[in-house]
N, C-alpha and C positions, 0 to 999 in steps of 0.2 A: 918521793918522800911522802909520807903523810903526816898529817897534822890535823888533831881533833878539836874544834871548838866548841864548848860547852857550858854551860853555868854551875858556878859553883853552888854547894853544899854547905851544910855547916861543917864546922870544923877544918882544920888548916889542910889541905891537898886533897880533899875531896871533893869528886867531879861528879855529876849527873849523869854524864853521855854513858850510854852502855851499848849501843848499837852505831857501826862505823861502816864503812864503804871501803875495803881496803884493795890494794892490786897483789893479786901473787904472781911471782915468775918461778917459771919451772921449766926448765931444758929448754929455754928459748921461746916458751908458749907464756901469755899474760891473760890473766882470768881477772875478772872483778868478783870480789865477795862483800857479801853482806853479813856482818858478824854482831852477833850479841856478845861481848866481850863481857858482860855483865853476870849478877848470878843469880837476878831474877827474868823471869820470862818479860817478852816484848809483845805487843800487841800492835797491830795495824801499823805495819812499818810501811815507809814509802821512802823514794829517794829520787830526787830530782836533781839533775846534772845541769850544769851551764852552757853546756854545749853538747851537740850531738857529738857521738864516739862512734865512728864508722869503722866497724869491727870486721871480723871474718874475712880480710881480704878486702875491706872496703864495701861488701855487698848488702851489710844491714848496720842499722843504728842499734848498738848495743843498749844504748842509754833508754831507747823507748820499749824493751823488753816487759812483758807481764810481770816480772820477776823484780822489778824496782816500781811498779805501780801499788801493789799491795800484798807484804806477807801478813795473814792473817795472827799467824802465831808464830813467833821465833824463841825457840826454848833457851835457857841459858845457855852460853858458851856452845852454841851452836853456829853453823856457818854454810851458808849456801852459797855457791859459787856459779858463774859462767863464762864460757871462752870468751877472750876479747878478740886476740890475735896473735900471729907470731910476731915476734919482737922483729923480724926481717921484713916482713910485710909491712907492719906497722911504720917502721920509719923510712921504708924505701917509697910510701907511698906520700911521705911528709905529713901524715895523720898529727893532729895538735898532740903535743907533750904535755900539756899542764890542763887540767879541770878541776873542777869542785863538785863534790856531791853534798848535798843538803839532804841529812836524813831527818825523818822525822817519826815517830813512834809514840804509844802509850805505856808508859811503865806500870808496875805492878799496883803501883796507889793510885791508877788510874788519871794520872797526869801526862797531860800531852808532854813532849819533851822534842828537842831538836839540836840537831849539832852539824856543824859544815867542816868537810874533811878534803883539804886539799892535796892532789896529787901533780907530780912531776914524773911523766915516763922516762925523760932525757936519763936518770940515773940506771935505766935497764941496755942502754945504748950499746954500752961497751962490754958488757958481762959475759964473758965466756962461758959456754957450755957445752956439755957430750950430750949428744942423742942416744937415747938408751933404747933398746929393742932391737931387732932384726934390720938388717939394711939389703941392699941388694947382695945375694949371694949368702944370706942366713948371717952374714956378720954383725957382730954387734958394733957399736960405738958411731962413730963420725962426729968428726968437729964442727963448729958452726963458728 
């Protein structure tokens, strides 16, 4: 579950936060996505996580990838994502389910903005899915 904390702008219900980090779940795979959900470009986007994220079967710290250090330009409504892990591997290893990501960027007016997004991967533990594509013998499907 994602929660974005940002500063309020003028007018009721308007928020300045336009760049977030989200978790995508797709057929048992987890991805981290840096997303510009706004209508204007963002520059100098960086993300700091509150803990290491041991992804790809525990082989790499996904939070340390260059992707999260600096995205010089992120177009409006654009998303860049990277593979985190399979849900089976993540939960079998007892990897952390809760983490927060602090996103900083420069908005179109030149102001430095930031938002903290909290996630709890526990919501993906019991979601069923069907693997798509060929399996042994060329048959589609397979349940996980």
